[in-house]
C-alpha positions as CSV (number, residue, x, y, z in Angstrom):
1,M,0.0,0.0,0.0
2,K,1.4,3.4,-0.9
3,N,2.2,5.9,1.8
4,K,-0.7,8.1,2.7
5,Q,-0.2,11.9,3.3
6,M,0.0,12.8,7.0
7,N,-2.9,14.7,8.5
8,M,-1.2,17.9,9.7
9,R,-3.9,18.8,12.1
10,E,-4.0,15.4,13.8
11,E,-0.1,15.5,14.1
12,A,-0.1,19.0,15.5
13,A,-2.7,17.9,18.1
14,R,-0.1,15.4,19.4
15,C,2.3,18.3,20.2
16,L,2.5,18.9,23.9
17,L,2.8,22.8,23.3
18,C,5.9,22.9,25.5
19,E,6.9,25.9,27.5
20,N,10.3,27.2,26.1
21,A,10.0,24.5,23.5
22,P,13.1,22.4,23.0
23,C,12.4,22.0,19.2
24,S,12.5,25.7,18.6
25,R,15.8,26.0,20.6
26,A,17.3,23.2,18.7
27,C,16.3,24.7,15.3
28,G,17.8,28.0,16.0
29,K,16.7,29.7,12.8
30,G,12.9,29.7,13.3
31,D,10.2,29.1,15.8
32,V,9.1,25.5,15.1
33,A,6.8,25.3,18.1
34,R,5.0,28.5,17.0
35,A,4.5,27.0,13.5
36,I,3.1,23.8,15.0
37,R,0.8,25.8,17.3
38,A,-0.5,27.7,14.4
39,V,-1.5,24.4,12.7
40,R,-3.0,23.1,15.9
41,F,-5.3,26.1,16.2
42,G,-6.4,26.3,12.6
43,N,-3.8,28.5,10.9
44,E,-1.8,26.0,8.8
45,A,-2.2,28.5,5.8
46,I,0.1,30.9,7.5
47,A,2.3,28.6,9.7
48,R,5.3,28.6,7.3
49,Q,6.1,32.3,8.2
50,W,7.7,31.2,11.4
51,L,10.1,28.8,9.6
52,E,11.7,31.2,7.2
53,G,15.4,30.3,6.8
54,C,15.0,26.8,8.2
55,D,16.5,24.0,6.0
56,D,16.1,20.3,6.3
57,S,18.9,19.9,8.8
58,D,17.4,22.6,11.1
59,L,14.1,20.7,11.1
60,E,15.7,17.3,11.7
61,K,17.5,18.9,14.8
62,A,14.1,20.2,16.0
63,E,12.5,16.8,15.6
64,Q,15.3,15.1,17.5
65,A,14.9,17.6,20.3
66,C,11.1,17.0,20.6
67,I,10.1,15.8,24.0
68,H,7.1,13.5,24.1
69,Y,5.7,10.7,26.2
70,D,5.1,8.6,23.0
71,R,7.1,9.5,19.9
72,P,8.5,12.8,18.6
73,I,6.3,15.0,16.3
74,R,7.0,14.4,12.7
75,I,8.1,17.9,12.3
76,H,10.1,17.5,9.0
77,E,7.1,15.8,7.3
78,M,4.6,18.2,8.6
79,V,6.6,21.3,7.4
80,N,7.0,19.8,4.0
81,Q,3.2,19.7,3.6
82,L,2.7,23.4,4.8
83,P,1.6,25.7,2.0
84,E,3.6,28.8,1.3
85,A,2.7,31.5,3.7
86,K,0.0,33.9,2.6
87,Q,0.9,37.5,2.7
88,A,-2.1,39.8,3.4
89,D,-3.0,43.2,4.7
90,L,-4.5,42.3,8.0
91,P,-7.6,44.3,8.9
92,S,-8.4,45.7,12.4
93,L,-10.4,43.6,14.8
94,A,-11.7,46.7,16.6
95,I,-15.3,46.5,17.5
96,D,-17.8,48.4,19.7
97,F,-19.5,46.5,22.6
98,C,-22.1,48.3,24.6
99,G,-20.7,51.7,23.5
100,I,-17.2,50.6,24.6
101,P,-14.5,50.6,21.9
102,C,-12.5,47.3,22.1
103,E,-9.3,46.6,20.2
104,N,-10.6,43.1,19.4
105,P,-13.5,40.9,20.6
106,F,-11.5,38.5,22.7
107,F,-12.0,38.7,26.5
108,L,-11.0,36.4,29.4
109,A,-14.2,34.8,30.9
110,S,-14.9,35.2,34.6
111,S,-13.1,32.2,36.1
112,S,-9.8,30.9,37.6
113,I,-7.9,32.3,34.6
114,C,-8.3,35.9,35.9
115,T,-8.1,36.0,39.7
116,N,-5.4,38.6,40.5
117,Y,-3.6,41.6,39.1
118,E,-0.6,39.7,37.7
119,M,-2.6,37.2,35.7
120,V,-4.7,39.8,34.0
121,A,-1.8,42.0,33.3
122,R,0.0,39.1,31.6
123,A,-3.1,38.5,29.5
124,F,-3.4,42.1,28.5
125,D,0.3,42.2,27.6
126,A,-0.3,39.0,25.4
127,G,-3.0,40.8,23.4
128,W,-6.4,40.1,25.1
129,A,-8.7,43.1,24.8
130,G,-10.4,42.8,28.1
131,V,-11.4,40.8,31.1
132,F,-14.5,39.7,32.9
133,Y,-12.9,39.3,36.2
134,K,-13.7,36.4,38.5
135,T,-17.0,37.0,40.2
136,I,-16.9,39.1,43.3
137,C,-19.3,38.6,46.2
138,L,-19.7,39.5,49.8
139,D,-19.8,36.0,51.2
140,D,-16.8,33.9,52.5
141,I,-15.7,31.5,49.7
142,N,-13.9,28.3,50.8
143,E,-13.0,26.1,47.8
144,V,-12.6,22.3,47.7
145,S,-9.6,20.2,46.6
146,P,-9.4,18.9,44.0
147,R,-11.8,21.1,42.1
148,F,-11.4,20.0,38.5
149,D,-12.2,16.8,36.4
150,V,-12.2,16.2,32.7
151,V,-13.9,14.3,29.9
152,H,-11.6,12.8,27.4
153,R,-11.0,9.7,25.2
154,E,-9.3,6.7,26.9
155,G,-5.7,7.1,26.5
156,D,-5.6,10.9,25.9
157,K,-3.2,12.7,28.1
158,G,-3.2,16.5,28.7
159,D,-6.1,17.1,26.2
160,F,-9.7,16.9,26.9
161,T,-13.1,17.7,25.3
162,A,-14.8,19.0,28.5
163,L,-13.7,20.3,31.8
164,R,-15.9,20.0,35.0
165,N,-15.2,22.5,37.7
166,M,-16.4,22.8,41.3
167,E,-15.1,26.3,41.8
168,Q,-17.4,29.0,43.2
169,L,-16.4,32.7,43.3
170,S,-13.4,34.8,44.1
171,E,-11.8,34.0,47.4
172,N,-10.5,37.5,47.9
173,P,-12.3,40.1,50.1
174,A,-14.5,42.3,47.8
175,E,-12.3,45.4,48.7
176,V,-9.2,43.6,47.5
177,D,-10.7,42.6,44.1
178,F,-12.0,46.1,43.4
179,D,-8.6,47.5,44.2
180,I,-7.1,45.1,41.7
181,L,-9.7,46.2,39.1
182,S,-8.9,49.8,39.8
183,R,-5.2,49.3,39.4
184,L,-5.7,47.4,36.2
185,K,-7.8,50.1,34.6
186,K,-5.3,52.7,35.7
187,D,-2.3,50.8,34.3
188,Y,-4.1,49.6,31.1
189,P,-6.4,52.4,30.2
190,N,-7.0,51.1,26.7
191,K,-8.0,47.6,28.0
192,I,-11.6,46.8,29.0
193,V,-12.2,45.7,32.6
194,V,-15.6,44.3,33.6
195,A,-16.4,43.4,37.1
196,S,-18.5,40.2,37.5
197,I,-20.6,40.4,40.6
198,M,-23.0,38.2,42.6
199,G,-25.3,39.1,45.4
200,S,-28.1,37.3,47.3
201,T,-30.3,40.3,48.1
202,E,-31.2,43.6,46.4
203,E,-28.9,45.4,48.8
204,Q,-25.9,43.2,48.0
205,W,-26.4,43.6,44.2
206,I,-26.6,47.4,44.6
207,E,-23.6,47.6,46.9
208,L,-21.4,45.5,44.7
209,A,-22.4,47.3,41.5
210,K,-21.7,50.7,43.2
211,M,-18.3,49.4,44.4
212,A,-17.5,48.3,40.9
213,E,-18.4,51.7,39.4
214,A,-16.3,53.5,42.0
215,A,-13.4,51.3,41.1
216,G,-13.6,52.7,37.5
217,V,-14.4,49.6,35.6
218,D,-16.0,49.8,32.2
219,A,-19.0,47.6,32.9
220,V,-20.5,45.2,35.4
221,E,-21.5,41.6,34.7
222,L,-24.3,40.1,36.8
223,N,-23.6,36.4,37.5
224,F,-27.1,34.9,37.5
225,S,-25.7,31.5,36.5
226,C,-23.0,29.9,38.6
227,P,-24.2,26.2,38.9
228,Q,-22.3,25.3,42.1
229,M,-23.2,28.0,44.6
230,R,-24.1,26.4,47.9
231,L,-26.5,29.2,49.0
232,T,-30.1,29.3,47.7
233,G,-31.1,32.5,45.9
234,M,-27.7,32.7,44.2
235,G,-26.1,31.7,40.9
236,S,-28.2,29.6,38.6
237,D,-31.1,29.7,41.0
238,V,-31.6,33.3,40.0
239,G,-30.9,32.7,36.2
240,Q,-33.7,30.1,36.2
241,D,-36.2,32.6,37.6
242,P,-37.1,35.4,35.0
243,E,-38.7,37.5,37.6
244,L,-35.5,37.6,39.8
245,V,-33.5,38.4,36.7
246,T,-35.7,41.2,35.9
247,F,-35.7,42.7,39.4
248,Y,-32.0,42.4,40.1
249,T,-31.1,43.8,36.7
250,A,-33.4,46.7,37.3
251,Y,-31.9,47.4,40.7
252,V,-28.4,47.5,39.3
253,K,-29.4,49.6,36.3
254,H,-30.9,52.2,38.5
255,A,-27.8,52.1,40.9
256,V,-25.0,52.7,38.2
257,S,-24.4,54.4,35.0
258,I,-22.0,51.9,33.4
259,P,-23.2,49.1,31.1
260,V,-24.9,46.2,32.9
261,I,-24.5,42.7,31.4
262,P,-26.5,39.8,33.0
263,K,-24.9,36.4,32.5
264,M,-27.4,33.6,31.6
265,T,-27.5,29.9,32.8
266,P,-27.8,27.1,30.2
267,N,-29.5,25.0,32.9
268,I,-32.9,26.0,31.7
269,T,-35.1,25.1,28.8
270,L,-35.7,28.6,27.2
271,M,-33.0,31.1,27.9
272,S,-35.0,33.8,26.1
273,N,-37.4,34.0,29.0
274,P,-34.9,35.3,31.7
275,A,-33.0,37.2,28.9
276,M,-36.2,39.1,28.0
277,G,-36.6,39.9,31.7
278,A,-33.1,41.4,31.7
279,F,-33.8,43.2,28.4
280,F,-36.9,44.8,29.7
281,A,-35.0,45.8,32.8
282,G,-32.6,47.8,30.7
283,A,-29.7,45.3,30.3
284,D,-27.1,46.6,27.9
285,A,-26.0,43.1,26.7
286,I,-26.3,39.4,27.6
287,S,-23.4,37.0,28.5
288,A,-24.0,33.4,27.6
289,I,-23.5,30.6,28.5
290,N,-22.2,29.7,31.9
291,T,-21.3,26.0,32.6
292,I,-23.7,23.2,32.3
293,K,-24.7,21.2,35.4
294,S,-23.0,17.8,35.1
295,V,-21.6,14.7,36.8
296,T,-18.3,12.9,36.3
297,M,-17.2,10.0,38.4
298,D,-13.4,9.8,38.1
299,E,-11.9,8.4,41.3
300,R,-9.2,11.0,41.2
301,A,-11.8,13.8,41.4
302,E,-13.4,12.8,44.6
303,V,-13.4,15.1,47.6
304,S,-13.0,13.1,50.7
305,G,-14.9,10.2,49.2
306,Q,-17.7,12.4,47.9
307,W,-18.9,13.9,44.5
308,T,-21.3,16.6,43.6
309,V,-23.0,18.2,40.6
310,S,-21.1,21.0,39.1
311,G,-20.3,22.9,35.9
312,L,-19.1,21.5,32.5
313,S,-17.3,23.7,30.0
314,G,-14.9,23.2,27.1
315,R,-15.3,22.5,23.4
316,A,-17.9,19.8,23.9
317,V,-20.4,22.5,25.1
318,K,-20.0,24.8,22.0
319,P,-23.0,23.5,20.1
320,I,-25.2,24.0,23.1
321,A,-23.8,27.5,23.6
322,L,-24.4,28.3,20.0
323,R,-28.0,27.1,20.3
324,F,-28.7,29.5,23.1
325,I,-27.0,32.4,21.3
326,L,-29.1,31.7,18.2
327,E,-32.3,31.5,20.4
328,M,-31.6,35.0,21.7
329,A,-30.3,36.5,18.5
330,K,-33.5,35.3,16.6
331,N,-35.8,36.7,19.3
332,P,-37.6,39.7,17.7
333,V,-38.4,41.1,21.1
334,M,-34.8,41.6,22.0
335,N,-33.8,43.2,18.7
336,N,-30.3,44.7,18.6
337,L,-29.4,43.5,22.2
338,K,-25.7,43.0,22.3
339,L,-24.4,39.4,23.0
340,S,-21.2,38.1,24.6
341,G,-20.6,34.5,23.6
342,I,-19.0,32.0,25.8
343,G,-18.6,28.2,25.6
344,G,-16.0,26.0,23.8
345,I,-14.1,28.8,22.0
346,E,-10.7,27.4,21.2
347,T,-9.9,28.4,17.6
348,W,-10.6,31.3,15.4
349,Q,-13.1,29.2,13.6
350,D,-15.0,28.7,16.9
351,A,-14.9,32.4,17.5
352,L,-16.2,33.1,14.0
353,E,-19.3,30.9,14.5
354,F,-20.3,32.9,17.6
355,I,-19.8,36.2,15.7
356,Q,-21.8,35.1,12.7
357,L,-24.7,34.2,15.1
358,G,-24.8,37.7,16.5
359,C,-22.0,38.1,19.2
360,S,-19.9,41.2,19.1
361,N,-17.9,40.1,22.1
362,L,-16.3,36.7,23.0
363,Q,-15.2,35.2,26.3
364,V,-12.7,32.3,26.6
365,C,-11.9,30.3,29.6
366,T,-11.3,26.5,29.3
367,A,-9.0,26.8,26.3
368,V,-6.8,29.2,28.3
369,M,-6.7,26.8,31.1
370,Q,-5.4,24.1,28.7
371,Y,-3.1,26.1,26.5
372,G,-2.4,29.5,28.2
373,Y,-2.9,33.1,27.2
374,R,-0.7,32.6,24.1
375,I,-3.7,31.3,22.1
376,I,-4.8,34.9,21.6
377,D,-2.2,35.1,18.8
378,D,-3.9,32.4,16.7
379,L,-7.4,33.6,17.5
380,K,-6.6,37.1,16.2
381,L,-4.4,36.1,13.3
382,G,-6.9,33.5,12.0
383,L,-9.8,35.9,12.3
384,Q,-7.8,38.6,10.4
385,H,-6.8,36.4,7.7
386,Y,-10.3,35.2,7.2
387,M,-11.6,38.7,6.9
388,S,-8.8,39.6,4.5
389,S,-9.6,36.6,2.3
390,R,-13.2,37.9,2.0
391,G,-12.2,41.5,1.6
392,I,-13.9,42.5,4.9
393,T,-12.4,45.5,6.6
394,K,-14.7,45.8,9.7
395,L,-15.4,43.0,12.1
396,S,-18.9,44.2,12.7
397,T,-19.7,43.2,9.1
398,L,-19.6,39.5,10.3
399,V,-21.9,40.0,13.3
400,G,-25.0,38.0,12.7
401,E,-24.5,37.4,9.0
402,R,-25.5,33.7,9.3
403,L,-28.7,34.3,11.2
404,S,-30.9,34.4,8.2
405,S,-29.8,31.0,7.1
406,F,-31.2,29.3,10.3
407,V,-35.0,28.2,9.9
408,T,-37.3,25.9,11.8
409,P,-37.1,22.1,11.0
410,N,-40.3,22.3,9.1
411,D,-38.9,24.9,6.7
412,L,-35.9,22.8,5.7
413,D,-35.6,21.4,2.1
414,R,-37.0,17.9,2.2
415,D,-37.3,17.4,-1.6
416,T,-33.7,17.0,-2.5
417,V,-30.8,14.7,-1.5
418,V,-27.0,14.9,-1.4
419,F,-25.2,11.6,-1.9
420,P,-21.8,10.8,-0.6
421,I,-18.9,10.2,-3.0
422,F,-15.8,8.1,-2.3
423,D,-12.2,9.2,-3.0
424,S,-10.3,6.0,-3.7
425,E,-6.9,7.8,-3.3
426,K,-7.7,8.8,0.2
427,C,-9.5,5.7,1.2
428,I,-7.3,3.2,3.2
429,G,-9.8,0.4,3.3
430,C,-10.6,0.4,6.9
431,G,-14.3,-0.3,6.4
432,R,-15.6,2.1,9.1
433,C,-18.2,3.6,6.8
434,F,-19.5,0.1,6.0
435,V,-19.8,-0.9,9.6
436,S,-21.6,2.4,10.6
437,C,-24.0,2.3,7.6
438,M,-24.8,-1.4,8.2
439,D,-25.5,-1.0,12.0
440,G,-26.5,2.7,12.3
441,G,-27.6,3.7,8.8
442,H,-29.5,2.3,5.8
443,Q,-27.3,-0.6,4.7
444,A,-26.3,1.4,1.5
445,I,-22.6,0.5,1.4
446,T,-21.0,-2.8,0.3
447,F,-17.5,-3.8,1.3
448,G,-15.7,-6.7,-0.6
449,D,-12.4,-8.3,-1.0
450,D,-11.0,-5.1,-2.6
451,R,-11.5,-3.4,0.7
452,K,-13.2,-0.5,-1.0
453,P,-16.7,0.8,-0.1
454,H,-19.3,1.0,-2.9
455,L,-22.5,2.9,-2.7
456,V,-25.8,1.3,-3.2
457,G,-27.7,4.3,-4.6
458,S,-31.1,2.7,-4.3
459,K,-30.7,2.4,-0.6
460,C,-28.8,5.6,0.3
461,V,-30.8,8.4,1.8
462,G,-28.0,10.9,2.0
463,C,-27.7,10.9,5.8
464,H,-23.9,11.1,5.6
465,L,-23.0,9.1,8.7
466,C,-20.4,7.4,6.5
467,R,-18.7,10.7,5.9
468,L,-18.6,11.7,9.5
469,V,-17.0,8.5,10.7
470,C,-14.4,8.3,7.9
471,P,-11.0,8.7,9.6
472,T,-9.2,10.0,6.5
473,G,-11.6,12.4,4.9
474,A,-12.1,10.1,1.9
475,I,-15.8,10.7,1.6
476,G,-17.1,13.9,0.1
477,V,-20.5,15.2,-1.1
478,S,-22.1,15.2,-4.5
479,K,-24.4,17.8,-6.0
480,R,-27.8,18.2,-4.5
481,V,-30.5,16.5,-6.7
482,P,-34.2,16.0,-6.5
483,K,-35.3,12.9,-4.5
484,R,-36.6,10.0,-6.4
485,K,-40.3,9.8,-6.2
486,V,-41.7,6.7,-4.4
487,K,-44.1,4.9,-6.6
């Protein structure tokens, strides 16, 4: 069997993304680790720019220096497959959010990634436009240990599809946190500082909001959605009650003059109900989503022999987050309400999806926990190159551009079909498509001694399960054609 071309994205996903990477140090002439990271986060089209001047011997040295628990990354082979770096005039990512000019749409989400001055300062220096600081409250917070667990495929190490966290709110006294936010705004006047707050009474919400405004922050986020608060009347208990959302939002709006941004819980059937309550109370924007209530049962995540329900985040929740964003963006009652999207944003393509569904601001958390603040480079570059490829000069042009393509299930085209087509050059003969079609589809694929799949057109309904399970991308799509009429 002839050699098959390596899948660059899969190989880059094996990279451990080392700090002070030995491969780059060994190469000397280029930043090999940066190029691999570009591929990992969807920027293979521009990855070669970090390898200018590198020859084969440099790449071989880099590969020999690669540290890995399994086998070194095939750096030389990967680089040989990279396209020539595309040169482009990169547009600005500046965008307005709630009347606040932002240098780009990327903010740190309120969480463990932004709990003190030094962390946020490093993120700002790296290129993040703003921060939703970890939620401040007036209660004593005493966290558990351990407080994280992950969902991943068996055998995966250091990478996961979802993160479950049992964290609550900032452990600092409120005065300490507001002093931090004041210093951040003073030292980084062009960055956007948002105070996330949570109270349990009308008086607490008002007090915290006034403290935030006095600290000089740009806006205040109302956390109506934390899924693991131990006290009733706080967190997602509020977000599930449209009346409380309305009242608390109105209290804060009347107390301060800065923008007010309620944060919605996904632990509800219709997010539009509490979101409309916030809208009618004068909210300037909505943040969504917070984490999803969940259970994991890894023995290493127990706390003194006990477990609890807590919040799930990470790339696995992105489709759910997009669904809630779509629900609010398509709600005619909340026309033109600004949206801040949260949930599984890891690559610039993820960010683009939230923007195209109506978000003019984006919050990132779990990806930073895995890969660090440095991912901002690829988030920004990828989005800029995409805009340049389409001739778009303003990011706001992309906001909500895909909304009109979403319809109800009854409005979908049910009179045509798209059949799969097989690429024999890419097919390696594993038979996965056959197995899935036989046991989970419509028995429309045969698989013989030649180890090649063959479509049985009379049985195929165009569900495309085969295409989704193919490990090599050997199954594509044909032109859409009218369905055969059943006699």
